[in-house]
N, C-alpha and C positions, 0 to 999 in steps of 0.2 A: 502494499499500500504505499503510495507516494504522498508527496506533503501534501497537495491538493485535498485527494481522499482524507486525510486526516484532518484538514480544514473545514471542510464539509461537516464531519461529525461534531469537531469543536463548536460550530456555528452554532448549533442548536442551544450549547450553554450561554457563549460569550454575544451572543447578537446585540442585546443592548448596551452594552459595553463597545463594542464596535460602530454603535450608532446605524446599523444595519436594520431595514423594515423587517418586522415579523408577519405582517399585515397589512394590506390596503384596503381601501374603499373603493369598490368598484365602480361605485354609482358616480365619481368624482371621474371616471378615465385615469389611464396609468402612460405615462411616456416608459415604453422599454425599448431598447435597443434602435433611439431614436426615433419612434414609431411611437405617436398618441393613440392608445387604443381605448375603443368606446365600447361597454357592455350590456349586452341586450338578452331577456329570458327568452328561449328555446323550447317549444314542447317538441319532442322525439319519439319516436315506436307511437303512431296513434295516438299522440297525445297523454300517453299515461306517464308520460316524464319531462319535468322540466328542470333546465340547468342554464345558469347564465354564461354566455361565452363571447368572444370579441368578437365585435360588430364588422370585424375587418377580416375575419375568418370567412373562409367559403370551402363546400363540400370538393374535397380532392377528385381532381377530374381521372376518368376511370383508367384511361392510360398511364397515368405515373402513380395509380395505387398498384397495380399490378406489377409496376417494377420495383416499388418501395416495399409493400409487401407478399409474403410467400400468399400462393394462393390458400393453400389449407388453413392461414392463418389471419386472411385478409380482414378485418372488422365489418361491422356492419354499416358502421355511421365514422367518416373522417372529415373532420374539418382540417383546415389547414392555412395556414399563413401565408400571405401573397406571394412570398420568395420560396414558400414550398420546404421551409426549413424546420417549421415547428408544426405540431401535430396533436388535435386531441381526437381521441378514437374512444368509440362505445359499442358495447355488445350488450344485449339485453337475450339472455339464453331462456331457453324453455325448461330448464330442470328446476326442481324445488329447493327455494333456500329460504330459509326462516331468516329474521334480523339477527337474532342471535348466533348466529352462524357465518357470520361476514368477516369474520377475523381468521375463523378456522379456515374458509374459503381462499383469504388472501395468502395464508401460508402454505396452503397446498398450491395454489399456483410458484408461491417462491421457491416452492423445492422442486416443483417441475423445473422453472427456469434455472434453478443451480444444478442439477441435473445434465438440463441440454447445453448449457453455456457456463461450465466450471470459472471464466475467465472473469463474470461477473460481481462487481464490487456493491453491497449493499449496503445503505442508510439506516436511515428511522425507518420504525411502524409505527403507524399511530392510529387511533382510532377518534373521530372526531362526530361533534353533532349537526347534522346540516338543520334540513328543514323538516322536523319531525321523524327524521330518521337517522340511522347511524351510515356513517362511510369508513373502513377500514382502507388504509393507503402503505404504501411503503415507495420508497425512492431510491434507486441506482444505476449504477452505471454500467451501459454495456458500449459494446464494441462494434465497429462496421468498417466497411471500407474506407469509407468517407471520414473517419476519425471517433472518437466517443460520443457516445449522446446521455442526456442526463433524461432518464426516465421516472413517473411517478404512474403508478399503479394504484387503481383503487378498486374496491367492491361494495355494493350496498345492495339492500335487498327490495327490489320494486315490483310490487303486486305479487310478493312471495316467490320471484324470479330472480337469478342473478343478472346483476348490471355490473358489466366487467370493462373498465377501461383504462386508458392510459393517456399520460400528457407526455411528448418528446419534445426535446429540444437539443442542440448543439451545445457540447458539455462547457464549452466556454461561457455560455450565457444560464447557465443556471441559475446564478445568484440574484440576475434581476426577472426571472422568469417564476420563481419557487413560490414567490409570497402570491402572487397573482393566481397561480394555477390551484393552490391551497384555497382560495377564495373561493373561488370557480366550484371547488368541492363541496365548499359549505353551502353552494347554492341549489344542490341537487333534493329534488323533493317529487313525490308520487303525488301525479294530479287527484283532483276530485271527479268523481263521475258527473256532476255538474260541470265542472271544465271541459272535459271530453265530449260530452253529447249536448251541451247548453241546457239553459232551464227546467226544461220539460224534460230533459233526460230521455230514458228509453224503457 
């Protein structure tokens, strides 16, 4: 583990001393990598899920997604930055998952990643309260032909189904992106039937 990796772990303890933000207000927007990002709530998967994402992100073109993600691992939803360097992916799986099982699910995914990619370096593992639900997440450093990548993988239970997603960006930008990414996780919520089907419902 090199100095940068050790610094990431230490950052969780001394962020206040270093003057680094540990959270931001998404409603006010945020300048990240010289770009001003605005954030808005989006409803996905037939409106059962809502999450706040950057307005400047857009669905990744199919051709690029096919190159960047293996066919067997291609996420159901991929939003990407204008330069295609930073992604947010989401999958709503069909298996059953209870809210109290999200952390165990995340740890199982970690074991799978460790087995397949032993060089992966893991940092924190946390559970946070989003909007009425729990979201478990971990961050880690992976490696690609284009250089190291900073990742946040998260798991929650939406309609008693696993929501599994990732945030990833070039490793050199982890420090400026992490606070915004964590705040986005805090906005995940399961919508109500009224929101999905209108006031009359079905």
